[in-house]
Biopython code that builds the backbone (N, CA, C, O; Angstrom):
import numpy as np
from Bio.PDB.StructureBuilder import StructureBuilder

atoms = [
    (1, "MET", "N", (6.862, -48.844, 7.929)),
    (1, "MET", "CA", (7.350, -47.577, 7.517)),
    (1, "MET", "C", (6.432, -46.474, 8.032)),
    (1, "MET", "O", (5.229, -46.490, 7.771)),
    (2, "LYS", "N", (6.997, -45.518, 8.763)),
    (2, "LYS", "CA", (6.209, -44.433, 9.306)),
    (2, "LYS", "C", (6.247, -43.301, 8.268)),
    (2, "LYS", "O", (7.285, -42.980, 7.688)),
    (3, "ASN", "N", (5.036, -42.704, 8.065)),
    (3, "ASN", "CA", (4.951, -41.565, 7.166)),
    (3, "ASN", "C", (5.669, -40.380, 7.745)),
    (3, "ASN", "O", (5.474, -40.050, 8.914)),
    (4, "ARG", "N", (6.501, -39.728, 6.953)),
    (4, "ARG", "CA", (7.213, -38.545, 7.313)),
    (4, "ARG", "C", (6.855, -37.337, 6.445)),
    (4, "ARG", "O", (7.393, -36.237, 6.574)),
    (5, "LYS", "N", (5.888, -37.633, 5.535)),
    (5, "LYS", "CA", (5.466, -36.603, 4.570)),
    (5, "LYS", "C", (3.947, -36.445, 4.716)),
    (5, "LYS", "O", (3.204, -37.426, 4.725)),
    (6, "LEU", "N", (3.509, -35.194, 4.830)),
    (6, "LEU", "CA", (2.093, -34.932, 5.006)),
    (6, "LEU", "C", (1.619, -33.918, 3.942)),
    (6, "LEU", "O", (2.249, -32.883, 3.720)),
    (7, "VAL", "N", (0.505, -34.247, 3.303)),
    (7, "VAL", "CA", (-0.117, -33.290, 2.407)),
    (7, "VAL", "C", (-1.483, -32.936, 3.049)),
    (7, "VAL", "O", (-2.338, -33.794, 3.272)),
    (8, "LEU", "N", (-1.634, -31.638, 3.328)),
    (8, "LEU", "CA", (-2.875, -31.128, 3.863)),
    (8, "LEU", "C", (-3.693, -30.543, 2.722)),
    (8, "LEU", "O", (-3.226, -29.671, 1.990)),
    (9, "VAL", "N", (-4.925, -31.036, 2.579)),
    (9, "VAL", "CA", (-5.836, -30.530, 1.580)),
    (9, "VAL", "C", (-6.829, -29.671, 2.317)),
    (9, "VAL", "O", (-7.648, -30.181, 3.082)),
    (10, "SER", "N", (-6.768, -28.373, 2.097)),
    (10, "SER", "CA", (-7.614, -27.422, 2.820)),
    (10, "SER", "C", (-8.862, -27.066, 2.059)),
    (10, "SER", "O", (-8.805, -26.394, 1.029)),
    (11, "ASP", "N", (-9.978, -27.512, 2.560)),
    (11, "ASP", "CA", (-11.247, -27.202, 1.985)),
    (11, "ASP", "C", (-11.920, -26.000, 2.715)),
    (11, "ASP", "O", (-12.756, -25.303, 2.140)),
    (12, "THR", "N", (-11.534, -25.783, 3.984)),
    (12, "THR", "CA", (-12.188, -24.791, 4.792)),
    (12, "THR", "C", (-11.332, -23.525, 5.009)),
    (12, "THR", "O", (-11.869, -22.493, 5.410)),
    (13, "GLY", "N", (-10.032, -23.588, 4.755)),
    (13, "GLY", "CA", (-9.152, -22.431, 4.997)),
    (13, "GLY", "C", (-8.523, -22.503, 6.361)),
    (13, "GLY", "O", (-8.953, -23.271, 7.222)),
    (14, "TYR", "N", (-7.481, -21.683, 6.556)),
    (14, "TYR", "CA", (-6.743, -21.646, 7.801)),
    (14, "TYR", "C", (-7.458, -20.767, 8.810)),
    (14, "TYR", "O", (-7.990, -19.710, 8.472)),
    (15, "HIS", "N", (-7.461, -21.226, 10.068)),
    (15, "HIS", "CA", (-7.923, -20.467, 11.217)),
    (15, "HIS", "C", (-6.957, -20.734, 12.383)),
    (15, "HIS", "O", (-6.451, -21.846, 12.532)),
    (16, "GLN", "N", (-6.711, -19.723, 13.193)),
    (16, "GLN", "CA", (-5.751, -19.860, 14.252)),
    (16, "GLN", "C", (-5.975, -21.053, 15.166)),
    (16, "GLN", "O", (-5.021, -21.576, 15.741)),
    (17, "GLU", "N", (-7.211, -21.486, 15.308)),
    (17, "GLU", "CA", (-7.488, -22.654, 16.164)),
    (17, "GLU", "C", (-6.907, -23.952, 15.547)),
    (17, "GLU", "O", (-6.922, -24.997, 16.198)),
    (18, "HIS", "N", (-6.402, -23.892, 14.311)),
    (18, "HIS", "CA", (-5.761, -25.084, 13.681)),
    (18, "HIS", "C", (-4.330, -25.225, 14.151)),
    (18, "HIS", "O", (-3.672, -26.206, 13.807)),
    (19, "ASP", "N", (-3.832, -24.290, 14.917)),
    (19, "ASP", "CA", (-2.382, -24.345, 15.353)),
    (19, "ASP", "C", (-2.108, -25.624, 16.128)),
    (19, "ASP", "O", (-1.006, -26.163, 16.026)),
    (20, "ASP", "N", (-3.090, -26.148, 16.919)),
    (20, "ASP", "CA", (-2.896, -27.434, 17.631)),
    (20, "ASP", "C", (-2.597, -28.549, 16.638)),
    (20, "ASP", "O", (-1.743, -29.394, 16.903)),
    (21, "LEU", "N", (-3.280, -28.565, 15.507)),
    (21, "LEU", "CA", (-3.061, -29.548, 14.502)),
    (21, "LEU", "C", (-1.599, -29.402, 13.968)),
    (21, "LEU", "O", (-0.902, -30.402, 13.795)),
    (22, "LEU", "N", (-1.167, -28.194, 13.722)),
    (22, "LEU", "CA", (0.127, -27.932, 13.186)),
    (22, "LEU", "C", (1.210, -28.397, 14.212)),
    (22, "LEU", "O", (2.227, -28.983, 13.839)),
    (23, "ARG", "N", (0.960, -28.123, 15.458)),
    (23, "ARG", "CA", (1.904, -28.579, 16.522)),
    (23, "ARG", "C", (1.952, -30.156, 16.560)),
    (23, "ARG", "O", (3.014, -30.740, 16.775)),
    (24, "SER", "N", (0.840, -30.782, 16.357)),
    (24, "SER", "CA", (0.813, -32.251, 16.356)),
    (24, "SER", "C", (1.608, -32.832, 15.148)),
    (24, "SER", "O", (2.222, -33.894, 15.258)),
    (25, "VAL", "N", (1.582, -32.127, 14.021)),
    (25, "VAL", "CA", (2.371, -32.519, 12.895)),
    (25, "VAL", "C", (3.886, -32.497, 13.243)),
    (25, "VAL", "O", (4.651, -33.384, 12.865)),
    (26, "LEU", "N", (4.248, -31.484, 13.947)),
    (26, "LEU", "CA", (5.667, -31.408, 14.402)),
    (26, "LEU", "C", (6.007, -32.481, 15.407)),
    (26, "LEU", "O", (7.058, -33.118, 15.335)),
    (27, "ASP", "N", (5.069, -32.678, 16.378)),
    (27, "ASP", "CA", (5.270, -33.655, 17.439)),
    (27, "ASP", "C", (5.384, -35.107, 16.880)),
    (27, "ASP", "O", (6.076, -35.950, 17.451)),
    (28, "GLU", "N", (4.686, -35.362, 15.755)),
    (28, "GLU", "CA", (4.748, -36.706, 15.173)),
    (28, "GLU", "C", (5.955, -36.927, 14.288)),
    (28, "GLU", "O", (6.132, -38.030, 13.772)),
    (29, "GLY", "N", (6.793, -35.919, 14.093)),
    (29, "GLY", "CA", (8.053, -36.083, 13.434)),
    (29, "GLY", "C", (8.005, -35.990, 11.933)),
    (29, "GLY", "O", (8.912, -36.481, 11.261)),
    (30, "TYR", "N", (6.966, -35.372, 11.377)),
    (30, "TYR", "CA", (6.956, -35.188, 9.901)),
    (30, "TYR", "C", (8.108, -34.292, 9.472)),
    (30, "TYR", "O", (8.496, -33.363, 10.181)),
    (31, "GLU", "N", (8.643, -34.592, 8.297)),
    (31, "GLU", "CA", (9.755, -33.820, 7.727)),
    (31, "GLU", "C", (9.298, -32.961, 6.609)),
    (31, "GLU", "O", (9.989, -31.998, 6.277)),
    (32, "LEU", "N", (8.147, -33.245, 5.982)),
    (32, "LEU", "CA", (7.641, -32.498, 4.861)),
    (32, "LEU", "C", (6.148, -32.164, 5.067)),
    (32, "LEU", "O", (5.352, -33.063, 5.336)),
    (33, "PHE", "N", (5.764, -30.884, 4.943)),
    (33, "PHE", "CA", (4.423, -30.440, 5.111)),
    (33, "PHE", "C", (4.039, -29.673, 3.874)),
    (33, "PHE", "O", (4.521, -28.562, 3.656)),
    (34, "CYS", "N", (3.169, -30.254, 3.054)),
    (34, "CYS", "CA", (2.702, -29.609, 1.809)),
    (34, "CYS", "C", (1.217, -29.245, 1.972)),
    (34, "CYS", "O", (0.433, -29.997, 2.553)),
    (35, "VAL", "N", (0.862, -28.080, 1.445)),
    (35, "VAL", "CA", (-0.553, -27.659, 1.545)),
    (35, "VAL", "C", (-1.080, -27.264, 0.175)),
    (35, "VAL", "O", (-0.406, -26.581, -0.598)),
    (36, "VAL", "N", (-2.280, -27.701, -0.104)),
    (36, "VAL", "CA", (-3.008, -27.317, -1.296)),
    (36, "VAL", "C", (-4.405, -26.991, -0.946)),
    (36, "VAL", "O", (-4.970, -27.576, -0.021)),
    (37, "GLY", "N", (-5.014, -26.027, -1.690)),
    (37, "GLY", "CA", (-6.391, -25.696, -1.472)),
    (37, "GLY", "C", (-6.525, -24.273, -0.865)),
    (37, "GLY", "O", (-5.658, -23.410, -1.003)),
    (38, "VAL", "N", (-7.660, -24.104, -0.195)),
    (38, "VAL", "CA", (-8.021, -22.757, 0.391)),
    (38, "VAL", "C", (-6.950, -22.297, 1.394)),
    (38, "VAL", "O", (-6.564, -23.043, 2.294)),
    (39, "ASP", "N", (-6.504, -21.117, 1.227)),
    (39, "ASP", "CA", (-5.495, -20.511, 2.156)),
    (39, "ASP", "C", (-4.203, -21.266, 2.229)),
    (39, "ASP", "O", (-3.522, -21.190, 3.252)),
    (40, "CYS", "N", (-3.819, -21.999, 1.192)),
    (40, "CYS", "CA", (-2.627, -22.865, 1.342)),
    (40, "CYS", "C", (-1.409, -22.068, 1.735)),
    (40, "CYS", "O", (-0.577, -22.571, 2.490)),
    (41, "GLU", "N", (-1.262, -20.825, 1.250)),
    (41, "GLU", "CA", (-0.089, -20.030, 1.625)),
    (41, "GLU", "C", (-0.141, -19.591, 3.079)),
    (41, "GLU", "O", (0.891, -19.509, 3.746)),
    (42, "LEU", "N", (-1.334, -19.309, 3.568)),
    (42, "LEU", "CA", (-1.480, -18.964, 5.009)),
    (42, "LEU", "C", (-1.140, -20.186, 5.865)),
    (42, "LEU", "O", (-0.448, -20.061, 6.876)),
    (43, "TRP", "N", (-1.625, -21.367, 5.465)),
    (43, "TRP", "CA", (-1.252, -22.596, 6.214)),
    (43, "TRP", "C", (0.248, -22.753, 6.295)),
    (43, "TRP", "O", (0.792, -23.025, 7.365)),
    (44, "GLU", "N", (0.925, -22.584, 5.165)),
    (44, "GLU", "CA", (2.409, -22.725, 5.161)),
    (44, "GLU", "C", (3.062, -21.724, 6.105)),
    (44, "GLU", "O", (3.930, -22.078, 6.903)),
    (45, "GLU", "N", (2.633, -20.477, 6.003)),
    (45, "GLU", "CA", (3.181, -19.436, 6.896)),
    (45, "GLU", "C", (2.916, -19.753, 8.367)),
    (45, "GLU", "O", (3.794, -19.563, 9.209)),
    (46, "ALA", "N", (1.730, -20.229, 8.678)),
    (46, "ALA", "CA", (1.377, -20.583, 10.079)),
    (46, "ALA", "C", (2.251, -21.732, 10.557)),
    (46, "ALA", "O", (2.709, -21.715, 11.699)),
    (47, "MET", "N", (2.497, -22.746, 9.700)),
    (47, "MET", "CA", (3.358, -23.805, 10.134)),
    (47, "MET", "C", (4.794, -23.353, 10.355)),
    (47, "MET", "O", (5.450, -23.802, 11.295)),
    (48, "ASP", "N", (5.277, -22.484, 9.508)),
    (48, "ASP", "CA", (6.618, -21.901, 9.729)),
    (48, "ASP", "C", (6.692, -21.182, 11.077)),
    (48, "ASP", "O", (7.669, -21.319, 11.813)),
    (49, "GLU", "N", (5.639, -20.410, 11.390)),
    (49, "GLU", "CA", (5.648, -19.710, 12.657)),
    (49, "GLU", "C", (5.554, -20.651, 13.839)),
    (49, "GLU", "O", (6.249, -20.445, 14.834)),
    (50, "VAL", "N", (4.734, -21.662, 13.770)),
    (50, "VAL", "CA", (4.615, -22.639, 14.868)),
    (50, "VAL", "C", (5.978, -23.371, 15.059)),
    (50, "VAL", "O", (6.418, -23.593, 16.186)),
    (51, "ALA", "N", (6.619, -23.731, 13.944)),
    (51, "ALA", "CA", (7.879, -24.471, 14.022)),
    (51, "ALA", "C", (8.997, -23.603, 14.681)),
    (51, "ALA", "O", (9.810, -24.115, 15.451)),
    (52, "VAL", "N", (9.018, -22.317, 14.370)),
    (52, "VAL", "CA", (10.042, -21.461, 14.956)),
    (52, "VAL", "C", (9.667, -21.049, 16.393)),
    (52, "VAL", "O", (10.551, -20.881, 17.232)),
    (53, "GLY", "N", (8.404, -20.890, 16.672)),
    (53, "GLY", "CA", (7.939, -20.510, 18.002)),
    (53, "GLY", "C", (8.598, -19.155, 18.404)),
    (53, "GLY", "O", (8.689, -18.225, 17.602)),
    (54, "ASP", "N", (9.041, -19.092, 19.659)),
    (54, "ASP", "CA", (9.686, -17.883, 20.125)),
    (54, "ASP", "C", (11.191, -17.861, 19.827)),
    (54, "ASP", "O", (11.914, -16.948, 20.227)),
    (55, "GLY", "N", (11.630, -18.899, 19.110)),
    (55, "GLY", "CA", (13.059, -18.968, 18.734)),
    (55, "GLY", "C", (13.919, -19.712, 19.660)),
    (55, "GLY", "O", (15.058, -20.020, 19.310)),
    (56, "SER", "N", (13.438, -20.039, 20.872)),
    (56, "SER", "CA", (14.272, -20.751, 21.846)),
    (56, "SER", "C", (14.376, -22.239, 21.567)),
    (56, "SER", "O", (15.334, -22.875, 22.008)),
    (57, "ASP", "N", (13.446, -22.799, 20.870)),
    (57, "ASP", "CA", (13.548, -24.230, 20.546)),
    (57, "ASP", "C", (12.866, -24.514, 19.178)),
    (57, "ASP", "O", (11.836, -25.184, 19.100)),
    (58, "PRO", "N", (13.490, -23.972, 18.110)),
    (58, "PRO", "CA", (12.886, -24.096, 16.740)),
    (58, "PRO", "C", (12.907, -25.589, 16.354)),
    (58, "PRO", "O", (13.780, -26.358, 16.758)),
    (59, "ARG", "N", (11.892, -25.948, 15.547)),
    (59, "ARG", "CA", (11.764, -27.323, 15.068)),
    (59, "ARG", "C", (11.858, -27.297, 13.530)),
    (59, "ARG", "O", (11.339, -26.389, 12.881)),
    (60, "TYR", "N", (12.508, -28.281, 12.983)),
    (60, "TYR", "CA", (12.763, -28.337, 11.528)),
    (60, "TYR", "C", (11.646, -29.061, 10.813)),
    (60, "TYR", "O", (11.266, -30.167, 11.198)),
    (61, "ILE", "N", (11.123, -28.448, 9.783)),
    (61, "ILE", "CA", (10.208, -29.106, 8.869)),
    (61, "ILE", "C", (10.220, -28.301, 7.547)),
    (61, "ILE", "O", (10.217, -27.070, 7.571)),
    (62, "THR", "N", (10.234, -28.997, 6.410)),
    (62, "THR", "CA", (10.159, -28.343, 5.141)),
    (62, "THR", "C", (8.721, -28.134, 4.837)),
    (62, "THR", "O", (7.908, -29.054, 4.928)),
    (63, "THR", "N", (8.386, -26.867, 4.456)),
    (63, "THR", "CA", (6.991, -26.539, 4.159)),
    (63, "THR", "C", (6.865, -26.039, 2.750)),
    (63, "THR", "O", (7.743, -25.330, 2.257)),
    (64, "THR", "N", (5.784, -26.397, 2.092)),
    (64, "THR", "CA", (5.496, -25.915, 0.740)),
    (64, "THR", "C", (4.010, -25.675, 0.610)),
    (64, "THR", "O", (3.187, -26.387, 1.184)),
    (65, "SER", "N", (3.685, -24.636, -0.174)),
    (65, "SER", "CA", (2.299, -24.401, -0.475)),
    (65, "SER", "C", (2.165, -24.447, -2.000)),
    (65, "SER", "O", (3.114, -24.152, -2.726)),
    (66, "HIS", "N", (0.941, -24.830, -2.483)),
    (66, "HIS", "CA", (0.755, -25.120, -3.903)),
    (66, "HIS", "C", (-0.494, -24.505, -4.464)),
    (66, "HIS", "O", (-1.404, -25.229, -4.868)),
    (67, "PRO", "N", (-0.575, -23.132, -4.506)),
    (67, "PRO", "CA", (-1.725, -22.492, -5.083)),
    (67, "PRO", "C", (-1.853, -22.855, -6.542)),
    (67, "PRO", "O", (-0.867, -22.872, -7.279)),
    (68, "GLY", "N", (-3.094, -23.150, -6.964)),
    (68, "GLY", "CA", (-3.362, -23.415, -8.360)),
    (68, "GLY", "C", (-2.994, -24.802, -8.815)),
    (68, "GLY", "O", (-3.135, -25.117, -9.996)),
    (69, "GLU", "N", (-2.516, -25.660, -7.894)),
    (69, "GLU", "CA", (-2.214, -27.050, -8.246)),
    (69, "GLU", "C", (-3.352, -27.941, -7.753)),
    (69, "GLU", "O", (-4.149, -27.573, -6.890)),
    (70, "THR", "N", (-3.382, -29.132, -8.347)),
    (70, "THR", "CA", (-4.348, -30.134, -7.936)),
    (70, "THR", "C", (-3.817, -30.926, -6.734)),
    (70, "THR", "O", (-2.619, -30.957, -6.452)),
    (71, "GLU", "N", (-4.752, -31.552, -6.056)),
    (71, "GLU", "CA", (-4.378, -32.430, -4.964)),
    (71, "GLU", "C", (-3.415, -33.561, -5.479)),
    (71, "GLU", "O", (-2.407, -33.857, -4.837)),
    (72, "ASN", "N", (-3.736, -34.155, -6.602)),
    (72, "ASN", "CA", (-2.882, -35.199, -7.120)),
    (72, "ASN", "C", (-1.510, -34.716, -7.490)),
    (72, "ASN", "O", (-0.542, -35.448, -7.284)),
    (73, "GLU", "N", (-1.372, -33.536, -8.020)),
    (73, "GLU", "CA", (-0.066, -32.980, -8.336)),
    (73, "GLU", "C", (0.781, -32.851, -7.071)),
    (73, "GLU", "O", (1.967, -33.181, -7.059)),
    (74, "VAL", "N", (0.137, -32.359, -6.005)),
    (74, "VAL", "CA", (0.879, -32.148, -4.768)),
    (74, "VAL", "C", (1.270, -33.495, -4.112)),
    (74, "VAL", "O", (2.373, -33.625, -3.580)),
    (75, "ILE", "N", (0.395, -34.459, -4.151)),
    (75, "ILE", "CA", (0.746, -35.777, -3.663)),
    (75, "ILE", "C", (1.917, -36.355, -4.424)),
    (75, "ILE", "O", (2.818, -36.945, -3.827)),
    (76, "GLU", "N", (1.915, -36.191, -5.738)),
    (76, "GLU", "CA", (3.043, -36.707, -6.533)),
    (76, "GLU", "C", (4.332, -35.939, -6.210)),
    (76, "GLU", "O", (5.402, -36.545, -6.163)),
    (77, "PHE", "N", (4.255, -34.669, -5.996)),
    (77, "PHE", "CA", (5.392, -33.831, -5.543)),
    (77, "PHE", "C", (5.958, -34.431, -4.251)),
    (77, "PHE", "O", (7.157, -34.677, -4.116)),
    (78, "ALA", "N", (5.025, -34.656, -3.302)),
    (78, "ALA", "CA", (5.496, -35.170, -1.969)),
    (78, "ALA", "C", (6.107, -36.547, -2.128)),
    (78, "ALA", "O", (7.106, -36.829, -1.467)),
    (79, "LYS", "N", (5.578, -37.407, -2.950)),
    (79, "LYS", "CA", (6.163, -38.732, -3.174)),
    (79, "LYS", "C", (7.582, -38.610, -3.666)),
    (79, "LYS", "O", (8.442, -39.381, -3.241)),
    (80, "MET", "N", (7.859, -37.669, -4.549)),
    (80, "MET", "CA", (9.178, -37.489, -5.167)),
    (80, "MET", "C", (10.157, -36.721, -4.314)),
    (80, "MET", "O", (11.363, -36.768, -4.557)),
    (81, "PHE", "N", (9.645, -35.994, -3.291)),
    (81, "PHE", "CA", (10.505, -35.169, -2.467)),
    (81, "PHE", "C", (11.415, -36.041, -1.580)),
    (81, "PHE", "O", (10.926, -36.929, -0.882)),
    (82, "ALA", "N", (12.733, -35.789, -1.606)),
    (82, "ALA", "CA", (13.671, -36.608, -0.847)),
    (82, "ALA", "C", (13.728, -36.120, 0.594)),
    (82, "ALA", "O", (13.854, -34.926, 0.865)),
    (83, "ILE", "N", (13.629, -37.108, 1.533)),
    (83, "ILE", "CA", (13.831, -36.802, 2.974)),
    (83, "ILE", "C", (14.820, -37.805, 3.504)),
    (83, "ILE", "O", (15.399, -38.567, 2.730)),
    (84, "SER", "N", (15.031, -37.824, 4.809)),
    (84, "SER", "CA", (16.122, -38.618, 5.390)),
    (84, "SER", "C", (15.965, -40.108, 5.244)),
    (84, "SER", "O", (16.963, -40.828, 5.249)),
    (85, "GLY", "N", (14.735, -40.606, 5.111)),
    (85, "GLY", "CA", (14.516, -42.060, 4.973)),
    (85, "GLY", "C", (13.322, -42.292, 4.014)),
    (85, "GLY", "O", (12.805, -41.364, 3.391)),
    (86, "SER", "N", (12.936, -43.504, 3.933)),
    (86, "SER", "CA", (11.772, -43.825, 3.053)),
    (86, "SER", "C", (10.493, -43.459, 3.826)),
    (86, "SER", "O", (10.420, -43.544, 5.052)),
    (87, "SER", "N", (9.512, -43.057, 3.046)),
    (87, "SER", "CA", (8.258, -42.659, 3.653)),
    (87, "SER", "C", (7.129, -42.675, 2.625)),
    (87, "SER", "O", (7.324, -42.400, 1.441)),
    (88, "GLY", "N", (5.941, -43.010, 3.130)),
    (88, "GLY", "CA", (4.752, -42.810, 2.358)),
    (88, "GLY", "C", (4.264, -41.389, 2.553)),
    (88, "GLY", "O", (4.935, -40.587, 3.204)),
    (89, "VAL", "N", (3.105, -41.065, 1.998)),
    (89, "VAL", "CA", (2.505, -39.728, 2.113)),
    (89, "VAL", "C", (1.219, -39.848, 2.811)),
    (89, "VAL", "O", (0.340, -40.592, 2.378)),
    (90, "HIS", "N", (1.069, -39.120, 3.914)),
    (90, "HIS", "CA", (-0.185, -39.074, 4.662)),
    (90, "HIS", "C", (-0.964, -37.864, 4.158)),
    (90, "HIS", "O", (-0.447, -36.747, 4.124)),
    (91, "VAL", "N", (-2.225, -38.104, 3.765)),
    (91, "VAL", "CA", (-3.034, -37.008, 3.235)),
    (91, "VAL", "C", (-4.135, -36.696, 4.286)),
    (91, "VAL", "O", (-4.867, -37.582, 4.728)),
    (92, "VAL", "N", (-4.218, -35.418, 4.657)),
    (92, "VAL", "CA", (-5.223, -34.972, 5.648)),
    (92, "VAL", "C", (-6.095, -33.958, 4.963)),
    (92, "VAL", "O", (-5.601, -33.068, 4.271)),
    (93, "ARG", "N", (-7.425, -34.090, 5.154)),
    (93, "ARG", "CA", (-8.382, -33.126, 4.627)),
    (93, "ARG", "C", (-8.923, -32.333, 5.804)),
    (93, "ARG", "O", (-9.237, -32.875, 6.864)),
    (94, "ILE", "N", (-9.018, -31.033, 5.578)),
    (94, "ILE", "CA", (-9.642, -30.168, 6.636)),
    (94, "ILE", "C", (-10.408, -29.074, 5.969)),
    (94, "ILE", "O", (-11.008, -28.239, 6.646)),
]
sb = StructureBuilder()
sb.init_structure("model")
sb.init_model(0)
sb.init_chain("A")
sb.init_seg("    ")
for serial, (resi, resn, name, xyz) in enumerate(atoms, 1):
    if name == "N":
        sb.init_residue(resn, " ", resi, " ")
    sb.init_atom(name, np.array(xyz, "f"), 0.0, 1.0, " ", f" {name:<3s}", serial, name[0])
structure = sb.get_structure()
């Protein structure tokens, strides 16, 4: 089973140089991108912008940010979130 859900735990905050990481999440076919921690709302906004790009070839991914929630709460949310097939949750810390 390939993971199609990703929870990013941000300890350092968002920086524009993280856009390559966001592109790799899209390239790997994730369907759900959840962010918790420092700058979680900025991370979500950046992923939305990377996914849309210049509009000529937008890529689909559901994004959520979780200010004020715990890592465990967000992982549980991701586990319960319905996507096209079965999937585990990949947790990334940055």
